[in-house]
N, C-alpha and C positions, 0 to 999 in steps of 0.2 A: 606460440611455441617457446619452450624453454631453451636456454642457451647454456654453453659451458664457458668457463673462464679460459683465457689464453694459456694459463699455466697447465691446463689439462684436467678435465674430469669433474671438477667441483661444480655443483649446480649453481645457477644464478640465484641469489637470494631474492625473495619477493619484496616488491616495493609497495604493494596494495594489500591491505587487510580488509576483509568484508565480513559483516555479520548478516545473518538472514538467508544463508544458503543451506539447503536446497529449496527455499521457499519460492513462491510464485513470482514475486518481483526480483528477489535475489538471484535466482537462476538466470532470468533474462538479462539482468544487468551484467552478470559475470560474462555471459556470452558476448555482449557488446564491448565490454572492456577488453576482452581477449582480442576481438577483431580490431580494436584500436591500438593493439600492441602493448597493453599494460601488464601482460603477464610476465612472470608467473604471479598468481593471486593466491594469497593465503586466505582460506575461508574457515571461520569459526563455526563448528557444527556441534549439535548436541549428540551424545553417543547413541541415543535411541533412533537417530536418523542417519546413522553411518551408512547402512546398506543403500538407502535412497541416494544419499550424497555421493557415494562411490559410482552408482549407476548414472546419476546426472552428470558427474564429472567426466565419466567415460563418454557419454553422449556428446558433450560439448568439446572436449579435448582429446578424445581418443586415447591412445596409449601414452600420449605426452604427459608430462608432469606439470603442465601449465597451471593446474588447479591443485593446490596443497591443502589438505584437510587437517584441521587441528581440533580435537575434541576439547570442548570447554563449556562454560555456562555463564552467561552475562549477569545472572543473579548473584554471582559470587565475586568477591574482590579479585582483581586481576583477571577478570572474566574467566575464571577457572583454570588458567594456565599457570604452570609452576615458573619459578624464576628463570630456570634454564631456557624454557621455551620462549619466554618473553625476551631474553637476551638474544636468542636466535632470530627474533623478529625485529631487531633494532635497525634493520635495513628498510623497514616499512616507512614510507614518506606520506602516504595517503591512506585514510581510513574512512570506509563507507559503513555507516550504521543503519541497517534496515530491520534488524531483529526486533520483533514486537508481537504482542498478543493482539490480533485483530478479531475481536468477538464482541458483538454489541451486547451480549448478555453475560459477559464475564464478571465474576465476583471481584470485590475490591482487592483481596490479598494478592492473587496471582497477577492482577493487573499492575498493582504497585511494585511488586517484586521484579517484574520483567520490564515494564514500560518506564518506570521512573528510576528504581535503583539500578536497574540493568543499564539504562542510559548513563547514569552517573558513573557506573563502573567502566563503561566504554570510554567515557570522557577522561577518566583517570588513566586508562591505558594510553590514550592518545597523548596525554601530557607526559606520561613516563617515556614513551617512544619519541617524544619531540617531533611529532608528524608535522609536515609542512601544510597539510590541508585535511580538514575534517568535513565529511559530507554526511548530513543527517536527513533522513526521510521521515518527515512529520506527517501531518494530514490537515486538510482545510478545516476539519472538524475540531481543531483546537478552539474554534469560534464558539463551541457549544451552541446555545440557543440565542446568540446575539441577535438582536432585533434591528436589522438594517444591512447595509453593504459592508462586507468584511474584506479588507485589503491585506496586502502583505505587510503594511505598517502596523496592523492591529495584532494584539495578542492579549495583554492583560486589561480586559475591559469589564471586569466584574460580572462576567457572563455565568449563567447556569449551565448545567450539562445534562444531556439526555441519559448518560450512562457512565460507567467507570472507565470504559475504553476511552471516550472523549476526554474525561477529566485527567486521566493519567498520561495521555499523550500531550495534553496541554502543560501539565507539570514538567514533563520531560523536556518540551521545547523551551520552557522557562529556564531550565537548568542549562540547556545548550546556549541560549542567548546570554545568560550570565557569564558563561565562560568566554563567549565571544566578546563581551564588554571588557573582560580581563586580558584580552589579546589573542584568543584562539582564532586561527584563520579557518573559517568555516563558512559553508553554504547550506542553507536549509531549503528543502523541497517539500511543498505541501500538496500532495495529490488530493483531488476530490474523491468520489466514490469509483474505485477502480474495478473495471469489469474485464472481460476476456479480450483477446486480440481482435482488432477491427476487421481483419481479413478472414481469419479462421474461426473466430468465436471461442478459441481454446481458453479454458480457465481451469484452475486447480480445485476450486470449491465453489458451491453455490450458496452465496449469502447476498445480502443487500438486495438489489433489484431482482436478483434471480429468484427470490421468494415470490415476487410478482409474476414472473414468467411461469414458474412451476405451478402456482395456484391457478393461473388461467389455463394452462395445459391440462390440468387435473379435472377441469370442468368441461361440460358439453359445449361444443362449438356454437350451438344454436342460442345459448344463453349462458354466458360466464359473468358471474356476479362479483363485483368489487365494491368495497365500501369507500365513501367519500366523507372526509372529515370537515368539520366547521373550519373555515379558513384554508383548507387545503387547496382550493382551486387556484389560489395565487402563489402557492409554494412552488419553488423550483427544485428539481431533482438533478443535481449536478454530477454527471457521470462522465468518466473518461476511460478510454480503452488502455490496456496495458501497454501496447506498442508505442503510443503517444508519450506516455509517462516515461518509459525507458529511453526513447529517442531524446526526450527533452533533458533528462538527467545526464545522459552520455554527453550531449552537446555542452550543456551548461557546466558540467564538472570539468570539462577540458579547457575552460577559459579562465585566464587569471583575473579578468575584470568582474568575475561573479563572486569573488571572495567577499564575505561580509553581507551578502544579499539573502533575501528570502523570496522564494518563487512559488506562487500558488499555480499548480498544474491543474487548471480546471477548464471547463467549457465556458468561454466568455458569453455565449448565447444559449444557455440551457433551456430545455423544455419545461413547462409546468408539469406537475404530477399528473393531472388528467391527460395532458398530451402525450406523456410517456406511455401511460397505460393504453391510450388509444393507438399509438404506433405498434405496441406489442400485439394488441388485438388484431389490427389490420394484417400484420405479417403472419399471424396464425390463422387468419380467416375465421376469427371468433367474433360474435356479437357480444360486446361487453355492455353490461347493464350496471350502472352506477347507483348504489343505494345509500342515502345519507345515514350516518350512524354516530353515535357518540364514541369518543376515544376510549373511555373506560370499558364500555360494553364490548367494543370491537376487540380490545386487548384480551378480555376474557374469552371471547370466541376463539381468537387465534391460539390462545393457550390450550384450549380444549382440542382444537384441531391438531395442534402439535403433539399433544398426548396421545392422539389416535393415529399418529403416523403421517399426517398430512404435512406437505412442505410449507410450514408456517412458522414465524418467529415473531412474537409480540413486540419485541424491541424495535423491529423495523418500522413499526407504525409511527414512531416519533419523527420519521423522516418524510412522512406524507403531509405534515403540516408544519414543516421546518420554517422558521421565520428568517433565516439568514440567507442573504444573497452574496455570491462571491465575485470579486473583481481580481484581475490579474495583470495590472498595468506593468509591473516589473517583467513578468514573463513575456508579455506581448512585445515590449521594447527589445528585450534580449534576443528573442527568436525572430524579430522582424528581418526579412530577406533571406532567411535560412530555408524556407519552405516547410518548416515544422509548425503545425498548428493542429489543435484538437479538432477531429472530424465531428460533424453533427451527428447526434445520436440516431437520427433517422436513416443515416447512410450505412450503419452497421448493425442495427438491431436485428435484421434478418440473420446475420452470422451468429449472433448470440443465441437466438431462438433455435436455429438449426443445430447448434452444438448441444444444447440442452436436450433436444428431441433425440439426437443420435447417441448421447452419452448419459443415460439415465443413472448409471452407477456412481457418478461423481457425487461425493457427499458434501456436507456443510460444516464439517469439523475444522476448527482452526488448528494450525500447526503451532504447538506450544512446546 
């Protein structure tokens, strides 16, 4: 709830600035920060999403002005805000940077503009505002195809990348860590593959593991075919529900002892790719038949299916033989005794499948 100054009438200036509203994670985090009493919150929004942002702000804060919307663009210097607006935001002490392109098939130019240069521009604004704290949402997949166990202490390991999304998020985190080395008080959060709410299954778009769910649902229950890749039987699919990610960020961001740390928000005991598919099939009551296939041929097949309107994305195939395993010792230590932990995939896969069945109109387009 917004407050007024004792001198009468003037609105309380925002102390939090957040990018990535009204996105899937950004909206949920704003709600939690308001519940924590961190409002009013200044949210940077793109003009094309103003109507959605206003609707989401109304849902979260009613007629209150606890959510202040500022039109801007992180791909521009000053994040698209004029000098007067930036001066008006000099009350901001904490900046949460969530805005990014999450699209496994993204082209290099937009990925670099948003994920790399956009992050650099947000860092510049954080410096100009002299914020006390910077919070950056990265991804576990800065690992690229690192062969082995990737921890919070790993980053620049000479790894290759599956796509431009991974590469540009890696470059963005390198930029954040360089500023941290220069004195920026920051905390980095690396979620694994984020899916919907563990209770309701709600999500904003169908990507990642949702392609597996939708491909299975599109096939007959008596025989649903999935391809197994060479080496894929030992690969892990590290999936985390949105509510765990938001709960963890809200908790960790409220502690002083987390400054300077990196936290991988992943499942410490993830299922293998075959076990994830088996769990999906069991919930659907589908008989899943696994057929070995080469990666190149399967990618071409998925590309053909995608062109014909099937729920398929060739880029997701790279995660079915992913060589990296993720460990999260920093996160486990920090969350010990709080009751916050990532639930096992098998405990909420039914909610994910039910939501997909009940909401076929949800698309797979990234918010850009």
